C-alpha positions as CSV (number, residue, x, y, z in Angstrom):
1,M,7.8,83.3,-74.3
2,E,9.5,80.2,-73.0
3,K,10.2,79.9,-69.3
4,Q,13.8,80.6,-68.3
5,Q,13.9,79.4,-64.7
6,F,12.5,76.3,-63.1
7,T,12.2,75.0,-59.6
8,I,13.1,71.4,-58.6
9,S,9.4,70.7,-58.4
10,D,8.8,72.0,-61.9
11,L,11.4,69.7,-63.3
12,A,10.3,66.7,-61.3
13,K,6.8,67.1,-62.5
14,E,7.8,67.7,-66.1
15,F,10.0,64.6,-66.3
16,D,8.0,62.5,-63.9
17,I,11.0,61.8,-61.6
18,T,11.6,62.5,-58.0
19,T,13.3,65.6,-56.6
20,R,15.7,63.2,-54.9
21,S,16.8,62.0,-58.4
22,I,17.4,65.6,-59.5
23,R,19.4,66.3,-56.4
24,F,21.5,63.1,-57.1
25,Y,22.3,64.4,-60.6
26,E,23.3,67.7,-59.1
27,A,25.6,65.9,-56.6
28,Q,27.2,64.1,-59.6
29,G,27.9,67.4,-61.2
30,L,25.7,66.8,-64.2
31,I,23.5,69.8,-63.5
32,T,24.4,73.0,-61.6
33,P,21.4,75.1,-60.4
34,L,21.8,78.5,-58.9
35,R,21.1,78.8,-55.2
36,K,19.0,81.4,-53.3
37,G,19.4,80.2,-49.8
38,Q,18.1,76.7,-49.7
39,T,16.1,77.1,-53.0
40,R,17.5,75.7,-56.2
41,I,16.9,77.6,-59.4
42,Y,17.4,75.7,-62.6
43,N,17.9,77.3,-66.0
44,R,17.2,76.1,-69.5
45,R,20.6,74.5,-69.7
46,D,19.9,72.4,-66.6
47,R,16.6,71.4,-68.1
48,V,18.1,70.3,-71.3
49,R,20.9,68.4,-69.5
50,L,18.3,66.7,-67.3
51,K,16.4,65.7,-70.5
52,L,19.6,64.3,-72.0
53,I,20.5,62.4,-68.8
54,L,17.1,60.7,-68.8
55,R,17.4,59.9,-72.5
56,G,20.9,58.5,-72.0
57,K,19.7,56.3,-69.1
58,R,16.9,55.0,-71.3
59,L,19.5,54.1,-74.0
60,G,21.7,52.4,-71.5
61,F,24.4,55.1,-71.0
62,S,25.9,55.4,-67.6
63,L,25.9,58.7,-65.7
64,A,29.7,58.7,-66.1
65,E,29.4,58.4,-69.9
66,T,26.8,61.2,-69.9
67,G,29.0,63.4,-67.7
68,R,32.0,62.9,-70.1
69,L,29.8,63.9,-73.0
70,F,28.8,67.1,-71.1
71,E,32.4,67.8,-70.4
72,L,33.4,67.4,-74.0
73,Y,30.6,69.7,-75.1
74,D,31.6,72.3,-72.5
75,T,35.2,72.3,-73.8
76,D,34.6,71.7,-77.5
77,K,31.6,73.7,-78.8
78,T,32.4,72.5,-82.4
79,S,31.2,69.2,-81.0
80,A,33.2,67.1,-83.5
81,T,34.9,65.3,-80.7
82,Q,31.6,64.9,-78.9
83,L,29.9,63.4,-81.9
84,D,32.8,61.0,-82.4
85,M,32.5,59.9,-78.8
86,I,28.8,59.5,-79.1
87,M,29.2,57.3,-82.2
88,D,31.8,55.2,-80.3
89,L,29.4,54.8,-77.4
90,I,26.5,53.9,-79.7
91,A,28.7,51.3,-81.4
92,D,29.6,49.9,-77.9
93,K,26.0,49.8,-76.7
94,R,24.8,48.2,-80.0
95,A,27.5,45.5,-79.7
96,A,26.6,44.9,-76.0
97,L,22.8,44.7,-76.9
98,H,23.5,42.2,-79.7
99,Q,25.5,40.1,-77.3
100,Q,22.7,40.2,-74.8
101,L,20.2,39.3,-77.5
102,Q,22.3,36.2,-78.5
103,D,22.6,35.2,-74.8
104,I,18.9,35.5,-74.4
105,K,18.3,33.4,-77.5
106,V,20.6,30.7,-76.1
107,V,18.8,30.7,-72.8
108,L,15.4,30.5,-74.5
109,T,16.6,27.5,-76.5
110,E,17.9,25.8,-73.4
111,L,14.6,26.5,-71.6
112,A,12.6,25.1,-74.5
113,T,14.7,22.0,-74.5
114,L,14.4,21.5,-70.7
115,E,10.6,22.1,-70.9
116,Q,10.3,19.5,-73.6
117,R,12.3,17.0,-71.6
118,C,10.1,17.6,-68.6
119,A,6.9,17.2,-70.7
120,D,8.3,13.9,-72.1
121,A,9.2,12.7,-68.7
122,R,5.8,13.6,-67.3
123,N,4.1,11.8,-70.2
124,E,6.3,8.7,-69.6
125,L,5.3,8.7,-65.9
126,S,1.6,9.1,-66.8
127,I,1.8,6.2,-69.3
128,K,3.7,4.0,-66.7
129,Q,1.1,4.9,-64.0
130,H,-1.8,3.9,-66.3
131,S,-0.1,0.6,-67.2
132,D,0.5,-0.2,-63.5
133,Q,-3.2,0.1,-62.7
């Protein structure tokens, strides 16, 4: 039988993150554990949301974007709106990554040009120094 409740330590260990990170996601309203005194008790929904938060971060989604998706899911269980929004976010992320890739290619080209100019200048200095001797 699958576990139904988790401590903050359970989740921190499972996802290899700090308990501080989990408390931060809680403070942002992304997960909502039950409280028994000072003890937080997380359920399967919190665990799934934590997994989605971390996946979203890995894919470059902000916590605000992830929070909006959670809100949409909570209000629209049919998830058509949520899926449309995810597809829009994916398109935006893809476009941003393609732009970053183009920017990186330009910088790499500029660095290669600069490196070649430096090598040429060094060779000219070396030749001049040998001819001066």
